[in-house]
C-alpha positions as CSV (number, residue, x, y, z in Angstrom):
1,M,40.4,64.3,-12.0
2,A,38.1,66.9,-10.7
3,A,35.3,64.5,-9.9
4,L,37.8,62.4,-8.0
5,A,39.3,65.1,-6.3
6,S,35.6,66.2,-4.9
7,S,34.8,62.5,-4.1
8,L,38.1,62.1,-1.6
9,I,37.2,65.8,-0.3
10,R,34.0,64.7,0.8
11,Q,34.9,61.3,2.0
12,K,37.3,63.2,4.7
13,R,34.6,65.6,5.6
14,E,32.5,62.3,6.5
15,I,35.0,61.1,8.5
16,R,36.1,63.9,10.6
17,D,32.3,64.8,11.3
18,P,29.9,61.0,10.7
19,V,26.9,63.3,12.6
20,A,26.8,65.7,10.7
21,S,26.6,63.2,7.4
22,R,23.5,61.3,8.8
23,P,20.0,61.8,7.1
24,V,18.0,64.1,9.3
25,A,14.6,62.8,10.2
26,P,11.9,65.1,9.6
27,Q,10.8,66.6,13.2
28,R,7.2,66.3,14.0
29,K,5.3,70.1,14.0
30,V,4.6,70.7,17.7
31,C,1.1,72.9,18.0
32,P,1.5,76.0,20.1
33,R,-1.1,75.3,23.0
34,G,-4.0,77.4,21.5
35,T,-3.7,75.7,18.3
36,K,-3.8,72.1,20.4
37,S,-6.3,72.9,22.2
38,L,-8.3,73.8,18.9
39,C,-7.4,70.7,17.2
40,Q,-9.3,68.4,20.1
41,K,-12.0,70.7,20.3
42,Q,-12.3,69.8,16.4
43,L,-11.7,65.6,17.4
44,L,-14.3,65.8,19.8
45,I,-16.9,67.2,17.5
46,L,-16.5,65.0,15.3
47,I,-16.8,62.0,17.5
48,S,-19.9,63.8,18.8
49,K,-21.5,63.7,15.3
50,V,-20.4,59.9,14.9
51,R,-22.5,59.1,18.4
52,L,-25.7,61.5,17.1
53,C,-25.3,59.7,13.9
54,G,-25.5,56.4,15.7
55,G,-28.3,57.4,17.8
56,R,-30.4,58.3,15.1
57,K,-30.2,55.3,13.1
58,G,-31.3,53.6,16.4
59,R,-34.5,55.6,16.7
60,L,-35.3,55.1,13.3
61,E,-34.9,51.0,13.8
62,K,-37.5,51.1,16.6
63,T,-40.9,50.0,15.9
64,P,-43.1,52.7,16.1
65,E,-46.3,52.5,18.5
66,P,-49.5,52.9,17.0
67,Q,-51.1,56.5,17.0
68,L,-53.7,57.0,19.7
69,K,-56.1,58.3,17.0
70,G,-58.5,57.0,15.2
71,I,-62.0,56.5,14.0
72,V,-64.5,56.7,16.9
73,T,-67.3,54.2,16.1
74,K,-69.6,51.5,17.2
75,L,-69.6,47.9,16.1
76,L,-73.3,46.7,15.7
77,C,-73.0,42.8,14.9
78,R,-75.7,41.2,12.7
79,H,-77.4,39.6,15.5
80,G,-78.5,42.9,17.1
81,F,-75.8,43.2,19.3
82,Y,-73.0,46.4,19.8
83,L,-69.8,45.3,21.1
84,C,-69.1,46.5,24.5
85,M,-66.3,46.9,26.9
86,H,-66.8,47.2,30.2
87,P,-65.3,49.0,33.0
88,D,-63.9,45.7,34.5
89,G,-62.3,44.6,31.3
90,S,-65.2,41.9,30.5
91,I,-66.5,42.1,26.9
92,D,-70.0,41.0,25.6
93,G,-72.7,42.4,23.2
94,T,-75.3,44.8,24.4
95,K,-78.8,46.4,22.3
96,E,-78.1,49.7,24.3
97,D,-77.3,51.7,21.3
98,T,-76.9,54.9,24.0
99,N,-74.2,53.1,25.9
100,N,-70.9,54.9,26.2
101,F,-68.8,51.5,26.8
102,T,-69.6,50.7,23.3
103,L,-67.5,53.1,21.7
104,F,-64.0,52.4,20.1
105,N,-61.2,53.8,18.2
106,L,-60.2,51.8,15.0
107,I,-56.8,52.7,14.7
108,P,-55.3,52.0,11.5
109,V,-51.7,50.0,12.5
110,G,-51.2,48.3,9.1
111,L,-52.5,47.9,5.3
112,R,-56.3,46.7,6.5
113,V,-55.1,46.1,9.6
114,V,-56.5,47.7,12.9
115,A,-56.4,48.1,16.8
116,I,-59.6,48.2,18.7
117,Q,-59.4,50.4,21.5
118,G,-61.8,51.2,23.8
119,T,-62.7,55.0,24.0
120,K,-63.4,55.1,27.9
121,S,-61.1,52.3,29.5
122,G,-58.3,52.9,26.9
123,Q,-57.6,49.3,26.4
124,Y,-57.4,47.3,23.1
125,I,-59.1,44.0,22.7
126,A,-57.0,41.3,21.6
127,M,-57.2,37.3,20.9
128,N,-54.5,35.2,22.6
129,A,-53.5,31.6,21.0
130,E,-56.2,29.8,22.3
131,G,-59.3,31.8,20.3
132,Y,-60.3,33.8,24.2
133,L,-61.3,37.7,23.6
134,Y,-59.2,39.7,26.4
135,T,-58.3,43.1,26.7
136,S,-55.0,44.5,27.1
137,A,-53.5,47.6,28.8
138,H,-51.0,47.8,26.2
139,F,-51.1,47.4,22.5
140,T,-49.1,43.9,21.6
141,A,-49.3,41.3,18.7
142,E,-52.3,40.1,19.8
143,C,-54.4,43.4,19.2
144,R,-53.9,43.5,16.1
145,F,-57.1,42.6,14.0
146,K,-57.3,42.4,10.0
147,E,-60.2,44.5,8.7
148,C,-62.2,42.7,6.0
149,V,-65.6,43.5,3.6
150,F,-67.7,40.4,3.4
151,E,-71.3,40.5,1.3
152,N,-73.7,43.3,1.9
153,Y,-70.7,45.2,3.0
154,Y,-70.7,43.7,6.2
155,V,-67.4,44.0,8.0
156,M,-65.0,41.3,9.8
157,Y,-62.1,40.9,12.4
158,S,-59.3,38.5,12.4
159,S,-56.5,37.7,14.2
160,T,-53.5,38.5,12.2
161,L,-51.8,36.3,14.9
162,Y,-53.6,33.0,15.0
163,R,-55.5,30.6,12.4
164,Q,-56.3,27.0,11.9
165,R,-52.8,25.4,11.8
166,E,-54.2,22.7,8.8
167,S,-56.9,24.8,7.2
168,G,-55.4,28.1,7.5
169,R,-58.7,29.8,8.4
170,S,-58.6,32.8,9.8
171,W,-60.0,33.7,13.4
172,Y,-62.7,35.9,13.9
173,L,-64.2,38.2,16.3
174,G,-67.7,37.0,17.2
175,I,-71.1,37.6,19.0
176,N,-73.4,35.0,19.3
177,K,-77.6,35.2,19.4
178,E,-77.1,35.9,23.3
179,G,-74.5,38.7,23.1
180,Q,-71.3,36.7,24.4
181,V,-68.2,36.7,22.3
182,M,-67.3,34.0,20.8
183,K,-63.8,31.7,20.6
184,G,-62.4,33.2,17.5
185,N,-61.9,29.6,16.3
186,R,-65.5,28.7,16.5
187,V,-66.3,31.8,14.5
188,K,-67.1,31.6,10.4
189,K,-67.0,34.4,8.2
190,T,-70.1,33.1,6.5
191,K,-72.1,33.4,9.6
192,A,-73.8,36.4,11.4
193,A,-71.9,36.4,14.3
194,A,-68.9,37.3,12.6
195,H,-70.4,40.3,10.6
196,F,-70.3,43.7,11.7
197,V,-71.6,47.1,10.5
198,P,-69.3,50.0,12.1
199,K,-71.3,53.0,12.7
200,L,-69.5,56.1,12.6
201,L,-69.5,58.9,15.2
202,E,-68.4,62.3,14.9
203,G,-66.5,62.1,18.1
204,E,-66.8,60.5,21.5
205,G,-70.5,60.8,22.2
206,G,-71.2,62.6,19.3
207,C,-73.9,61.8,16.7
208,E,-74.1,59.2,14.1
209,Q,-72.9,59.7,10.5
210,G,-74.3,56.9,9.3
211,Q,-73.5,53.1,8.6
212,R,-72.1,50.7,6.1
213,G,-75.0,49.0,4.1
214,G,-78.2,47.5,5.5
215,G,-78.6,45.0,8.4
């Protein structure tokens, strides 16, 4: 009976004041002005960190440029000519061992892959799709040469981008008996035109340290 009486009393109260009997929804706490400003600052800091991380990721994925430092050397062909890059951008061979245009930076750009850069002009030796050599002011994929040691310690330089389609034979940097550079697809690795002896130097215009093998 007591339980029934309390239930009736509660129902009467709900009829008199229906609003008071409704469940009250939780109210949002409003931050004071100072606290709200602090929240906004923290949010801005978080966003800036996310953007910074995204920027770092982009920089890491960017392909690095080759370092403009390498071994200063002269490349002496087995035919007796030094590889030479003239101020006008032309390339040939010369027998003048004191010619400053025969100095090159051999810059490592990969595993046994180098870029050949003239120390005077700063341009790179490159080989195009037809096998012709030319000079490039900027480093490109055509400026990459694979360095390979042949018999008697001669060194050969072949294009990493182009080769014979059918046989797969590499295209080599070469100088003929007249001191002229050859098309890469006409140079064979067994011929003297493709054989070079790098003569290392202490620095640009410095004294020679020695050479690999004999001629």
